[in-house]
C-alpha positions as CSV (number, residue, x, y, z in Angstrom):
1,M,0.0,0.0,0.0
2,A,1.4,3.4,-1.0
3,R,2.1,5.9,1.8
4,S,-0.5,8.7,2.1
5,R,-0.1,12.1,3.8
6,L,-2.5,13.8,6.1
7,V,-1.9,17.5,6.7
8,V,-3.4,18.9,9.8
9,V,-3.9,22.7,10.0
10,G,-4.0,23.7,13.6
11,A,-2.3,21.9,16.5
12,D,-4.6,22.3,19.5
13,A,-7.4,20.1,20.8
14,A,-9.1,19.0,17.6
15,G,-6.0,18.9,15.4
16,M,-3.8,17.0,17.6
17,S,-6.5,14.6,18.8
18,A,-7.1,13.9,15.1
19,A,-3.4,13.5,14.4
20,A,-2.8,11.1,17.2
21,Q,-5.9,9.0,16.5
22,A,-5.2,8.8,12.8
23,L,-1.8,7.3,13.5
24,R,-3.2,4.8,16.1
25,T,-6.0,3.8,13.7
26,A,-3.6,3.5,10.7
27,E,-1.4,1.2,12.7
28,R,-4.4,-1.0,13.5
29,T,-5.7,-1.0,10.0
30,G,-2.3,-1.5,8.3
31,R,-2.4,1.9,6.5
32,D,0.9,3.6,5.8
33,L,0.2,7.1,7.0
34,E,2.4,10.2,7.3
35,V,0.9,13.0,9.5
36,V,2.2,16.6,9.2
37,A,0.7,19.2,11.6
38,L,1.1,22.9,11.0
39,E,0.6,25.5,13.7
40,S,1.2,29.2,13.3
41,T,1.9,29.8,17.1
42,T,4.5,28.2,19.3
43,D,2.0,26.3,21.5
44,T,0.2,23.0,21.1
45,S,-2.4,20.9,23.0
46,Y,-3.2,23.3,25.9
47,S,-6.3,24.0,28.0
48,A,-7.6,27.5,27.1
49,C,-10.3,26.9,29.7
50,G,-7.7,26.9,32.4
51,L,-6.4,30.4,31.5
52,P,-8.7,32.3,34.1
53,Y,-7.5,29.9,36.8
54,W,-3.9,30.6,35.9
55,M,-4.6,34.3,36.1
56,A,-6.2,33.8,39.5
57,G,-3.1,32.0,40.8
58,D,-4.7,28.5,41.1
59,V,-2.4,27.2,38.4
60,A,1.4,27.5,39.0
61,D,2.4,28.2,35.4
62,G,1.4,27.9,31.8
63,G,3.1,24.6,31.4
64,S,0.6,23.0,33.7
65,L,-2.1,23.7,31.1
66,V,-0.3,21.8,28.4
67,A,-1.8,18.3,27.9
68,R,1.0,17.0,25.6
69,T,4.2,18.8,24.5
70,A,5.5,19.2,21.0
71,A,8.3,16.8,21.8
72,E,5.7,14.2,23.0
73,H,3.7,14.6,19.8
74,R,6.8,14.1,17.7
75,A,7.9,11.1,19.7
76,R,4.5,9.5,18.7
77,G,5.2,10.0,15.0
78,V,3.6,13.4,14.2
79,D,5.7,15.8,12.1
80,L,4.7,18.8,14.1
81,R,5.8,22.2,12.7
82,L,5.3,25.1,15.0
83,G,5.5,28.6,13.7
84,H,4.3,27.5,10.3
85,E,1.2,29.3,9.0
86,V,-1.0,27.9,6.2
87,V,-1.7,30.7,3.8
88,G,-3.6,28.9,1.1
89,L,-5.5,25.7,0.2
90,D,-5.5,24.4,-3.4
91,R,-8.1,21.6,-3.4
92,Q,-7.6,20.8,-7.1
93,A,-3.8,20.4,-6.8
94,G,-4.1,18.8,-3.3
95,R,-1.6,21.1,-1.6
96,V,-1.4,23.8,1.0
97,G,0.7,26.9,0.9
98,V,2.9,27.3,4.0
99,R,4.8,30.3,5.4
100,E,7.5,29.7,8.0
101,L,7.1,32.7,10.2
102,A,10.6,33.0,11.7
103,S,12.4,33.0,8.3
104,G,9.6,34.2,5.9
105,R,10.3,31.1,3.8
106,E,7.3,29.9,1.8
107,Y,6.7,26.4,0.4
108,D,4.0,24.1,-0.9
109,L,3.0,20.9,0.8
110,G,1.1,18.2,-0.9
111,Y,-1.6,16.1,0.8
112,D,-3.9,13.2,0.2
113,D,-6.2,14.5,3.0
114,V,-6.2,17.8,4.9
115,L,-7.9,18.4,8.2
116,L,-8.9,22.0,9.0
117,A,-8.7,22.6,12.8
118,T,-8.2,26.3,12.6
119,G,-10.2,27.1,15.7
120,A,-11.8,30.4,16.6
121,Q,-10.5,34.0,16.9
122,A,-11.3,36.3,19.8
123,L,-13.4,39.3,18.8
124,V,-11.5,42.6,19.5
125,P,-13.5,45.8,19.2
126,E,-12.0,48.7,17.3
127,W,-11.6,50.8,20.4
128,A,-9.4,48.1,22.0
129,H,-6.5,48.2,19.6
130,G,-3.1,49.5,20.4
131,I,-3.3,50.0,24.1
132,E,-1.2,48.1,26.5
133,G,-3.1,46.1,29.2
134,V,-6.1,45.4,26.9
135,H,-6.2,41.8,25.8
136,P,-8.6,38.9,25.2
137,V,-8.3,35.7,27.1
138,K,-8.2,33.1,24.4
139,T,-4.7,31.6,23.8
140,L,-1.8,30.5,25.9
141,E,0.1,33.6,24.7
142,D,-2.8,35.7,26.1
143,G,-2.4,33.9,29.4
144,R,1.3,34.8,29.5
145,R,0.6,38.4,28.8
146,W,-2.0,38.5,31.5
147,V,0.1,36.8,34.2
148,E,3.0,39.1,33.4
149,A,0.8,42.2,33.5
150,L,-0.8,41.2,36.8
151,E,2.5,40.3,38.5
152,R,4.5,43.2,37.1
153,R,2.0,46.1,37.1
154,G,-0.1,45.1,40.1
155,P,-3.3,46.7,38.8
156,E,-5.7,48.2,41.2
157,C,-8.7,48.4,38.9
158,A,-9.9,46.0,36.2
159,L,-12.6,46.2,33.6
160,V,-14.0,43.0,32.1
161,V,-16.0,43.5,28.8
162,G,-18.5,40.8,28.2
163,G,-20.7,38.7,30.5
164,G,-20.3,35.2,29.0
165,Y,-18.4,32.3,30.3
166,I,-14.9,33.9,29.9
167,G,-16.0,37.3,31.2
168,V,-17.5,35.7,34.4
169,E,-14.4,33.5,35.0
170,V,-12.0,36.3,34.4
171,A,-13.9,38.7,36.6
172,E,-13.8,36.1,39.4
173,A,-10.0,35.7,38.8
174,F,-9.4,39.4,39.2
175,A,-11.6,39.7,42.3
176,R,-9.8,36.8,43.9
177,R,-6.5,38.6,43.4
178,G,-7.8,41.6,45.3
179,I,-8.3,43.8,42.2
180,R,-11.3,46.1,42.2
181,T,-13.3,44.7,39.2
182,L,-16.2,45.8,37.1
183,L,-17.9,43.6,34.6
184,A,-19.9,45.3,31.8
185,T,-22.3,43.4,29.6
186,R,-24.9,44.6,27.0
187,S,-27.4,42.0,28.3
188,A,-29.9,42.4,31.1
189,E,-28.0,39.8,33.1
190,P,-24.7,38.0,32.8
191,M,-24.6,34.8,30.6
192,A,-27.8,35.9,28.8
193,A,-26.8,33.9,25.7
194,S,-26.9,30.6,27.7
195,F,-29.2,31.1,30.7
196,E,-32.7,32.3,31.5
197,P,-32.8,35.8,32.9
198,A,-33.7,34.7,36.5
199,M,-30.8,32.3,36.5
200,G,-28.5,35.0,35.1
201,A,-29.5,37.2,38.0
202,L,-28.2,34.5,40.4
203,V,-24.9,34.5,38.5
204,R,-24.8,38.3,39.0
205,R,-25.3,37.8,42.7
206,G,-22.6,35.3,42.9
207,L,-20.2,37.8,41.4
208,E,-21.4,40.6,43.6
209,K,-20.7,38.5,46.7
210,I,-17.0,38.4,45.9
211,G,-16.9,42.2,45.2
212,V,-17.4,42.4,41.4
213,E,-19.5,45.3,40.3
214,V,-21.7,44.1,37.5
215,V,-23.1,46.7,35.0
216,T,-25.8,45.3,32.8
217,G,-27.5,46.7,29.7
218,T,-24.6,48.8,28.7
219,E,-21.7,48.9,26.3
220,V,-18.1,50.0,26.5
221,T,-17.7,52.6,23.8
222,G,-14.1,53.7,24.1
223,L,-10.8,53.7,26.0
224,E,-8.6,56.6,26.8
225,G,-4.9,55.7,26.5
226,G,-1.9,57.3,28.1
227,T,1.7,56.5,29.1
228,E,3.4,55.3,32.2
229,A,7.2,54.9,32.5
230,G,7.2,55.3,28.7
231,E,4.7,52.5,28.1
232,P,1.1,52.9,26.7
233,V,-1.5,52.2,29.4
234,V,-5.3,52.5,29.9
235,R,-6.3,55.6,31.7
236,A,-10.1,55.5,31.6
237,A,-12.9,53.5,30.0
238,C,-16.3,54.9,28.8
239,V,-18.9,52.5,30.0
240,G,-22.5,53.4,29.2
241,G,-21.7,57.1,29.4
242,R,-19.7,56.7,32.6
243,E,-16.0,57.4,32.6
244,L,-14.2,54.9,34.8
245,R,-10.7,54.1,35.8
246,A,-9.4,50.8,34.4
247,D,-5.7,49.8,34.8
248,V,-6.4,46.7,32.7
249,V,-9.2,45.6,30.4
250,A,-10.0,42.0,29.7
251,L,-12.0,41.3,26.5
252,G,-14.6,38.5,26.6
253,V,-17.0,39.6,23.9
254,G,-17.0,36.3,22.0
255,V,-15.2,34.5,19.3
256,R,-15.7,33.8,15.6
257,P,-14.8,30.6,13.7
258,R,-11.7,30.9,11.6
259,T,-13.0,29.8,8.1
260,A,-11.0,32.0,5.7
261,L,-8.8,29.1,4.5
262,A,-11.9,27.0,3.7
263,T,-13.9,29.8,2.1
264,G,-10.9,30.9,0.1
265,A,-11.0,27.3,-1.4
266,G,-14.7,27.5,-2.3
267,I,-16.1,25.8,0.8
268,G,-19.2,27.4,2.3
269,V,-20.2,27.9,5.9
270,G,-23.4,27.3,7.8
271,E,-26.0,29.7,9.1
272,R,-24.0,30.5,12.2
273,G,-20.7,31.1,10.4
274,G,-18.9,27.9,11.0
275,L,-17.9,25.0,8.7
276,T,-20.4,22.2,8.5
277,P,-18.8,18.8,8.1
278,D,-20.9,15.7,8.0
279,D,-21.0,13.4,11.0
280,T,-17.6,11.8,9.9
281,Q,-16.1,15.3,10.0
282,R,-15.7,15.3,6.2
283,L,-16.3,18.7,4.4
284,A,-15.5,17.7,0.8
285,D,-13.3,15.2,-1.2
286,G,-10.1,15.0,0.7
287,V,-11.0,17.9,3.1
288,W,-12.0,17.4,6.7
289,A,-12.7,19.8,9.6
290,A,-13.1,19.6,13.4
291,G,-13.1,21.9,16.4
292,D,-14.0,25.5,17.0
293,C,-14.0,26.4,13.3
294,C,-17.1,24.1,12.9
295,E,-20.7,24.1,13.8
296,V,-22.0,21.0,15.6
297,W,-25.2,19.0,15.5
298,D,-27.5,19.8,18.4
299,R,-29.5,16.7,19.2
300,V,-32.3,18.6,21.0
301,L,-32.8,21.3,18.4
302,A,-32.1,18.8,15.5
303,S,-30.0,21.5,13.8
304,S,-26.5,22.8,13.6
305,W,-25.3,25.2,16.3
306,Y,-22.0,27.0,17.0
307,V,-20.7,25.8,20.4
308,P,-16.9,26.3,20.6
309,L,-15.8,24.1,23.5
310,G,-12.8,21.9,24.1
311,T,-14.8,18.7,24.8
312,H,-16.5,18.9,21.4
313,A,-13.2,19.7,19.6
314,T,-11.4,16.8,21.2
315,K,-14.2,14.3,20.4
316,A,-14.7,15.5,16.9
317,G,-10.9,15.4,16.3
318,R,-10.9,11.8,17.4
319,V,-13.8,10.9,15.0
320,A,-11.9,12.6,12.1
321,G,-8.7,10.8,13.0
322,T,-10.4,7.4,13.2
323,N,-11.8,7.9,9.7
324,L,-8.6,9.3,8.3
325,G,-6.7,6.4,9.7
326,G,-8.9,3.9,7.8
327,G,-11.4,3.2,10.6
328,S,-15.1,4.2,10.9
329,A,-16.6,6.7,13.4
330,C,-19.3,9.3,13.6
331,F,-19.7,12.4,15.8
332,P,-23.2,12.0,17.4
333,G,-23.7,15.6,18.4
334,I,-24.2,17.6,21.6
335,V,-26.9,18.7,24.0
336,G,-25.4,22.1,24.9
337,T,-23.9,21.1,28.3
338,A,-21.7,23.6,30.1
339,I,-20.5,24.5,33.6
340,T,-18.6,27.3,35.3
341,R,-18.3,29.1,38.5
342,A,-19.2,32.7,39.6
343,G,-17.6,33.2,43.0
344,D,-19.1,30.5,45.3
345,A,-22.0,29.8,42.8
346,E,-21.7,26.8,40.6
347,V,-23.4,27.5,37.3
348,A,-24.5,24.8,34.8
349,R,-26.8,24.3,31.9
350,A,-27.9,21.8,29.2
351,G,-30.4,21.8,26.5
352,L,-32.5,24.8,25.2
353,L,-33.5,28.2,26.4
354,R,-37.2,29.0,26.3
355,E,-36.5,31.5,23.5
356,W,-34.8,28.8,21.3
357,A,-37.5,26.3,21.9
358,Q,-40.3,28.7,21.0
359,A,-38.4,29.8,17.9
360,A,-38.3,26.1,16.9
361,G,-42.1,26.0,17.2
362,L,-42.1,23.9,20.4
363,D,-44.9,24.4,23.0
364,V,-43.1,24.4,26.4
365,V,-43.8,24.2,30.1
366,E,-41.2,25.2,32.7
367,R,-40.6,25.0,36.4
368,T,-38.1,26.6,38.9
369,L,-37.4,24.8,42.2
370,E,-35.5,26.1,45.2
371,S,-33.7,23.3,47.1
372,T,-30.4,22.5,48.8
373,T,-27.3,20.6,47.7
374,A,-27.5,18.2,50.7
375,A,-30.2,17.3,53.2
376,G,-31.4,20.5,54.7
377,Y,-30.4,19.5,58.2
378,M,-26.7,18.9,57.2
379,P,-24.0,21.5,57.5
380,E,-23.0,20.9,53.9
381,A,-26.4,22.0,52.6
382,D,-26.1,25.1,50.3
383,P,-28.9,26.7,48.5
384,M,-29.5,25.7,44.8
385,T,-31.9,26.7,42.2
386,V,-33.0,24.3,39.4
387,W,-34.9,25.4,36.2
388,V,-36.3,22.7,33.9
389,M,-38.3,22.9,30.7
390,A,-40.3,20.3,28.8
391,E,-42.4,19.9,25.7
392,R,-46.1,20.1,26.5
393,G,-47.9,17.0,25.5
394,T,-44.9,14.6,25.1
395,G,-43.2,15.6,28.4
396,R,-39.8,15.4,26.7
397,L,-37.2,17.2,28.7
398,L,-35.8,20.2,26.7
399,G,-33.6,22.1,29.0
400,C,-32.2,22.3,32.5
401,Q,-30.2,25.0,34.4
402,I,-28.7,25.0,37.8
403,V,-27.1,27.7,40.0
404,G,-26.1,26.8,43.6
405,G,-23.4,26.1,46.1
406,R,-20.8,23.4,46.2
407,G,-22.1,20.2,44.7
408,A,-24.8,21.8,42.6
409,G,-23.2,22.1,39.2
410,K,-22.3,18.6,38.3
411,R,-25.9,17.5,38.8
412,I,-26.4,18.9,35.3
413,D,-24.9,15.7,34.0
414,V,-28.1,13.9,35.0
415,A,-30.1,16.3,32.8
416,A,-27.5,16.1,30.0
417,T,-27.8,12.3,29.9
418,A,-31.6,12.5,29.9
419,L,-31.5,15.0,27.0
420,W,-29.1,12.8,25.1
421,H,-31.6,9.9,25.2
422,G,-34.8,12.0,24.7
423,M,-36.2,11.1,28.1
424,T,-39.4,12.7,29.5
425,V,-39.4,14.6,32.8
426,A,-41.5,11.8,34.3
427,E,-38.8,9.3,33.4
428,V,-36.1,11.5,34.9
429,A,-38.1,11.7,38.1
430,T,-38.0,7.9,38.5
431,L,-34.2,7.4,37.9
432,D,-32.3,5.5,40.6
433,L,-29.8,8.2,41.7
434,A,-27.4,8.2,44.7
435,Y,-28.6,9.5,48.0
436,A,-27.1,10.1,51.4
437,P,-27.7,13.2,53.6
438,P,-24.2,14.8,53.0
439,F,-24.7,14.7,49.3
440,S,-28.4,15.2,48.5
441,P,-31.9,15.6,49.8
442,T,-33.8,12.3,49.8
443,L,-34.8,13.0,46.2
444,D,-32.3,14.8,44.0
445,P,-33.4,18.4,43.2
446,V,-33.3,17.8,39.5
447,Q,-35.7,14.9,39.9
448,V,-38.0,16.9,42.1
449,A,-38.1,19.7,39.6
450,C,-38.9,17.2,36.8
451,R,-41.5,15.4,38.9
452,S,-43.2,18.8,39.6
453,L,-43.2,19.7,35.9
454,A,-44.6,16.3,35.0
455,D,-47.4,16.7,37.6
456,R,-48.2,20.1,36.2
457,M,-48.6,18.8,32.7
458,E,-50.8,15.9,33.9
């Protein structure tokens, strides 16, 4: 069998999962496969989700966030080339154009298959360009900048722009370092893109308890720059008409999928701007894609959705690698499960928002339950709030959200499993779940909320 070459564009979660899995599968199937991975930065296989916790001081150094080093990838047979940017894709010729950033040298590299794992790019508003101390929190290099700025400059005031997952996590990181922190979001409550308004209000309270000032329904419209010791710095930020001091500004206004390489080669994108491979991660003949540059199939909505998350990227990369190595695998989709923390509040969700369900033409019923993480008489018991939503008539669970104290958040996995299998709220209510007073009330709060919703529909 002739040797074939797989070129992987992007060497983070999806790309390197695919590279490693392709080689493992090829060894099993007897395929002679060469894997070349091209990455424009100097970093590979790291946890971007860990950046806020590095900034907070929970993680000792950036190396702790690296799951597998470049040397380890190469030892496993991947020709990993860091600092090599792919500047063009010629599908007809079966080759990519590559620029070695350190030298400026350009060369073409042929392929039999190419995997696009180009990820996503942080959105940076126009007013944020060119001022020291204003950065997104997206890459390992961003993390290095932030840790250096926090340790060297010792800022007193921080502004976080954006109330999504990254914004909430970074605001917590700043507050825990003793920095006076303001979080500004355009929405009525933090995390409005993922949580119902009442649950978002609980997130806001969690941040306020650790000293974060949360300004909702407003935008940052500009920054005033200055100099300090000859270096450019932030002097003030205009937030909803207020001029505020901000020594540093963290940007958490979202990301967009990197698709220019694909679209430049005549490959289209989906309704939400991401690439849309099939369930084997194939885009076109000889072209595959995985990770944050892609939309994913939402099993509850039965449509493609853009959910950039490391867990999806790693699993989709593994599926792509299996197929590229001569095996067979499919990516079965997602149910929108996510979890984070806002101060002492654990925050988790799975499934749909009411707005999404109604836009899809679903008739829904919802219920909110106040409970505790353990039996109420136990010292471990912390308050928790559970929101559940089901389809009227069928009783099918459509969404669940949880905000509460320690032990609340991971309960979302029960709802995620139920959503995955299309269970009704009545079925969730009868599941055999673990119980002991230090861990749960007699009936798990997710089950009680589902039982109440089922009774309401009956």
